MIDO-173397 format. One line per field, with one value per residue (C-alpha): residue number from 1; residue in one letter; chain; x, y, z. Coordinates in Angstrom, 3 decimals. Layout:
! MIDO-173397
num: c(NUM / ...)
residuo: c(a / ...)
cadena: c(A / ...)
px: c(X / ...)
py: c(Y / ...)
pz: c(Z / ...)
! end
This chain:
! MIDO-173397
num: c(1 / 2 / 3 / 4 / 5 / 6 / 7 / 8 / 9 / 10 / 11 / 12 / 13 / 14 / 15 / 16 / 17 / 18 / 19 / 20 / 21 / 22 / 23 / 24 / 25 / 26 / 27 / 28 / 29 / 30 / 31 / 32 / 33 / 34 / 35 / 36 / 37 / 38 / 39 / 40 / 41 / 42 / 43 / 44 / 45 / 46 / 47 / 48 / 49 / 50 / 51 / 52 / 53 / 54 / 55 / 56 / 57 / 58 / 59 / 60 / 61 / 62 / 63 / 64 / 65 / 66 / 67 / 68 / 69 / 70 / 71 / 72 / 73 / 74 / 75 / 76 / 77 / 78 / 79 / 80 / 81 / 82 / 83 / 84 / 85 / 86 / 87 / 88 / 89 / 90 / 91 / 92 / 93 / 94 / 95 / 96 / 97 / 98 / 99 / 100 / 101 / 102 / 103 / 104 / 105 / 106 / 107 / 108 / 109 / 110 / 111 / 112 / 113 / 114 / 115 / 116 / 117 / 118 / 119 / 120 / 121 / 122 / 123 / 124 / 125 / 126 / 127 / 128 / 129 / 130 / 131 / 132 / 133 / 134 / 135 / 136 / 137 / 138 / 139 / 140 / 141 / 142 / 143 / 144 / 145 / 146 / 147 / 148 / 149 / 150 / 151 / 152 / 153 / 154 / 155 / 156 / 157 / 158 / 159 / 160 / 161 / 162 / 163 / 164 / 165 / 166 / 167 / 168 / 169 / 170 / 171 / 172 / 173 / 174 / 175 / 176 / 177 / 178 / 179 / 180 / 181 / 182 / 183 / 184 / 185 / 186 / 187 / 188 / 189 / 190 / 191 / 192 / 193 / 194)
residuo: c(m / e / e / r / r / f / p / v / i / l / n / a / h / l / m / q / r / k / i / q / m / r / f / v / k / l / c / v / a / m / s / s / f / a / v / l / a / a / c / a / s / t / s / a / y / v / p / a / r / s / v / g / d / y / g / y / y / s / s / r / i / s / e / n / r / y / r / v / v / f / n / g / r / s / s / t / s / a / g / a / v / k / d / y / a / l / l / r / a / a / e / l / t / l / q / e / g / a / d / w / f / q / i / v / d / r / e / t / e / k / t / t / t / s / a / p / s / p / s / s / g / i / h / h / e / r / v / v / e / r / d / c / g / l / l / g / c / k / t / t / t / r / p / a / t / t / a / t / v / a / v / d / a / r / s / s / r / a / k / v / s / s / s / l / e / i / v / i / g / k / d / p / m / p / a / e / d / g / a / y / y / d / a / d / k / v / a / s / s / l / r / a / s / m)
cadena: c(A / A / A / A / A / A / A / A / A / A / A / A / A / A / A / A / A / A / A / A / A / A / A / A / A / A / A / A / A / A / A / A / A / A / A / A / A / A / A / A / A / A / A / A / A / A / A / A / A / A / A / A / A / A / A / A / A / A / A / A / A / A / A / A / A / A / A / A / A / A / A / A / A / A / A / A / A / A / A / A / A / A / A / A / A / A / A / A / A / A / A / A / A / A / A / A / A / A / A / A / A / A / A / A / A / A / A / A / A / A / A / A / A / A / A / A / A / A / A / A / A / A / A / A / A / A / A / A / A / A / A / A / A / A / A / A / A / A / A / A / A / A / A / A / A / A / A / A / A / A / A / A / A / A / A / A / A / A / A / A / A / A / A / A / A / A / A / A / A / A / A / A / A / A / A / A / A / A / A / A / A / A / A / A / A / A / A / A / A / A / A / A / A / A)
px: c(-32.987 / -30.377 / -32.555 / -33.253 / -29.625 / -28.491 / -31.012 / -30.006 / -26.158 / -26.489 / -28.972 / -25.945 / -23.572 / -25.617 / -26.217 / -22.114 / -21.714 / -23.900 / -22.646 / -19.036 / -20.180 / -21.653 / -18.423 / -16.355 / -18.915 / -18.713 / -14.707 / -14.765 / -17.093 / -15.067 / -11.644 / -13.188 / -14.676 / -11.223 / -9.217 / -11.978 / -11.429 / -7.742 / -7.766 / -10.180 / -8.317 / -4.814 / -5.422 / -2.897 / -4.901 / -7.190 / -7.630 / -5.430 / -6.849 / -4.450 / -1.546 / 1.230 / -0.771 / -0.669 / -3.107 / -3.904 / -4.888 / -4.997 / -5.273 / -6.247 / -3.575 / -5.473 / -8.470 / -7.084 / -3.551 / -3.547 / -1.199 / -1.398 / 0.131 / 0.158 / 2.036 / 2.781 / 2.900 / 6.132 / 5.445 / 4.825 / 7.348 / 8.485 / 7.181 / 3.725 / 3.328 / 4.314 / 1.790 / -0.994 / -0.278 / -0.721 / -3.826 / -5.315 / -4.217 / -6.143 / -9.071 / -8.931 / -8.810 / -11.954 / -13.772 / -13.059 / -14.962 / -11.465 / -10.052 / -6.187 / -3.687 / 0.146 / 2.454 / 4.509 / 6.560 / 7.208 / 9.039 / 9.368 / 10.678 / 11.749 / 11.828 / 13.402 / 12.415 / 13.978 / 11.912 / 12.987 / 12.836 / 12.724 / 13.611 / 13.759 / 15.217 / 15.590 / 18.414 / 18.538 / 21.800 / 23.286 / 26.179 / 28.945 / 30.261 / 33.408 / 33.866 / 37.296 / 38.170 / 40.991 / 39.606 / 38.756 / 36.475 / 32.761 / 31.349 / 27.643 / 25.635 / 22.632 / 20.230 / 20.477 / 18.379 / 19.244 / 17.008 / 17.946 / 16.083 / 17.519 / 16.359 / 17.762 / 17.076 / 18.001 / 14.342 / 13.398 / 10.454 / 10.896 / 8.019 / 7.757 / 5.692 / 5.165 / 3.851 / 2.678 / 1.824 / -0.654 / -2.572 / -5.621 / -7.557 / -10.212 / -9.992 / -8.094 / -5.082 / -2.143 / 0.235 / 3.593 / 5.564 / 4.583 / 4.249 / 0.150 / -1.626 / -5.062 / -6.742 / -9.282 / -6.397 / -4.387 / -6.824 / -7.972 / -4.534 / -3.087 / -6.333 / -5.890 / -2.516 / -3.098)
py: c(13.394 / 11.006 / 8.442 / 10.479 / 11.612 / 7.856 / 7.030 / 10.491 / 9.746 / 6.009 / 7.326 / 9.568 / 6.952 / 4.812 / 7.639 / 8.408 / 4.480 / 4.323 / 7.072 / 5.669 / 2.193 / 4.091 / 6.108 / 2.815 / 0.921 / 3.920 / 3.412 / -0.337 / 0.275 / 3.037 / 1.043 / -2.141 / -0.035 / 1.680 / -1.851 / -3.270 / -0.337 / -0.351 / -4.152 / -3.721 / -0.875 / -2.622 / -5.513 / -5.457 / -7.760 / -5.117 / -4.365 / -1.525 / 1.712 / 2.286 / -0.078 / 1.667 / 1.566 / -1.203 / -4.019 / -6.726 / -6.323 / -8.526 / -8.301 / -10.992 / -11.577 / -14.316 / -16.630 / -18.641 / -16.418 / -13.766 / -11.677 / -11.102 / -8.542 / -7.711 / -4.362 / -4.395 / -1.619 / -0.498 / -2.538 / -5.705 / -8.508 / -9.909 / -13.213 / -11.771 / -10.279 / -13.414 / -15.185 / -12.147 / -12.883 / -16.556 / -16.092 / -13.732 / -15.930 / -18.693 / -16.586 / -15.429 / -19.023 / -19.914 / -16.545 / -17.657 / -20.875 / -22.905 / -25.705 / -25.071 / -22.728 / -22.728 / -20.189 / -19.673 / -16.586 / -15.159 / -11.729 / -10.193 / -6.611 / -4.362 / -0.651 / 1.861 / 5.456 / 8.435 / 11.410 / 14.852 / 15.100 / 18.669 / 20.056 / 23.155 / 24.694 / 27.748 / 28.551 / 31.202 / 32.861 / 35.449 / 37.430 / 39.416 / 42.061 / 44.576 / 47.634 / 49.206 / 52.955 / 55.427 / 56.021 / 52.364 / 49.641 / 48.985 / 45.500 / 44.807 / 41.526 / 41.354 / 38.373 / 36.689 / 34.108 / 31.750 / 30.076 / 26.847 / 25.062 / 21.889 / 18.942 / 15.754 / 13.272 / 10.152 / 9.184 / 5.975 / 3.608 / 0.111 / -1.395 / -4.710 / -5.630 / -9.710 / -10.318 / -13.894 / -14.751 / -17.771 / -20.226 / -21.386 / -24.774 / -27.192 / -30.604 / -32.735 / -31.023 / -31.953 / -34.150 / -33.723 / -31.640 / -29.909 / -26.473 / -26.656 / -25.681 / -26.624 / -23.121 / -24.107 / -25.788 / -23.038 / -20.054 / -22.290 / -22.822 / -19.292 / -17.904 / -20.070 / -18.930 / -15.170)
pz: c(55.075 / 54.812 / 53.495 / 50.519 / 49.814 / 49.483 / 46.211 / 44.841 / 45.123 / 43.795 / 41.083 / 39.871 / 40.203 / 38.201 / 35.280 / 35.214 / 35.070 / 31.980 / 30.098 / 30.692 / 29.198 / 26.143 / 25.840 / 25.871 / 23.468 / 21.038 / 21.135 / 20.629 / 17.470 / 16.000 / 16.823 / 15.099 / 12.034 / 11.597 / 11.396 / 9.046 / 7.056 / 6.934 / 6.145 / 3.336 / 2.032 / 1.744 / -0.823 / -3.481 / -5.717 / -7.424 / -11.120 / -12.142 / -13.257 / -16.388 / -17.796 / -15.366 / -12.322 / -9.530 / -9.946 / -12.501 / -16.320 / -19.180 / -23.062 / -25.762 / -28.104 / -30.198 / -29.759 / -26.892 / -25.996 / -23.661 / -21.775 / -17.905 / -16.104 / -12.605 / -11.237 / -7.147 / -5.360 / -3.912 / -0.790 / -2.440 / -2.724 / -6.049 / -4.905 / -4.120 / -7.701 / -9.312 / -7.535 / -8.348 / -11.872 / -11.713 / -9.735 / -12.626 / -15.116 / -13.795 / -12.975 / -16.746 / -17.813 / -15.845 / -16.780 / -20.655 / -19.924 / -20.189 / -17.626 / -18.134 / -19.221 / -20.172 / -19.513 / -22.918 / -21.846 / -18.512 / -17.310 / -13.989 / -14.038 / -11.104 / -11.963 / -9.405 / -9.737 / -8.220 / -7.077 / -6.256 / -2.106 / -1.308 / 2.153 / 3.829 / 7.139 / 9.078 / 11.414 / 14.055 / 15.206 / 16.966 / 14.726 / 16.467 / 14.512 / 14.964 / 13.213 / 14.105 / 13.478 / 14.397 / 17.981 / 18.970 / 18.130 / 18.548 / 18.962 / 18.384 / 18.326 / 16.384 / 15.299 / 11.988 / 10.179 / 7.386 / 5.402 / 3.399 / 0.668 / -0.985 / -3.126 / -2.657 / -5.307 / -3.192 / -2.536 / -4.734 / -4.968 / -6.549 / -8.385 / -9.442 / -12.234 / -13.648 / -17.215 / -18.226 / -21.798 / -21.692 / -23.627 / -22.830 / -23.308 / -22.212 / -20.795 / -21.309 / -20.367 / -22.428 / -20.473 / -22.799 / -20.252 / -17.019 / -18.126 / -18.096 / -15.089 / -13.692 / -13.554 / -10.668 / -8.600 / -9.112 / -8.077 / -5.197 / -3.713 / -4.462 / -2.866 / 0.369 / 0.951 / 0.397)
! end
């Protein structure tokens, strides 16, 4: 009889081990998926859904003149916002079939908005009351509940926006001053550093 029990116990142990390994593999796969999803959703360099939303947008001013704007999230640094605007200027230049761009106007703006921050609380305490008359005093204790609601306007968010006005052109690039950028080199360099 002992010979029969040993294989049964061994098989049960192997089955339990297989179930544990499947569970571990499932956990690893789910964790990997969660990490990848988080990384994919945190990119700040995206097209803006509207003019005031975060991301980039551009508008044509004339035949070879454009305004490029990048609005950062509250967590995006001012330096990163400027780099994203410069990257978008380089990409737009290449999209339009040009080779270089010149920045003719640049503006970086930091906006801080305050939003009301509501808070509430409930406080429980015991109240002691004393009622005195002609014949003596009576002391009673009763529970009391106090509810408070407050609005605190100190909650604020900062948003950085960078706006570039650019003129684009095809080779040869003017050599008059250093305000001209090779679009392909700028785009490659900024993508590599981000």
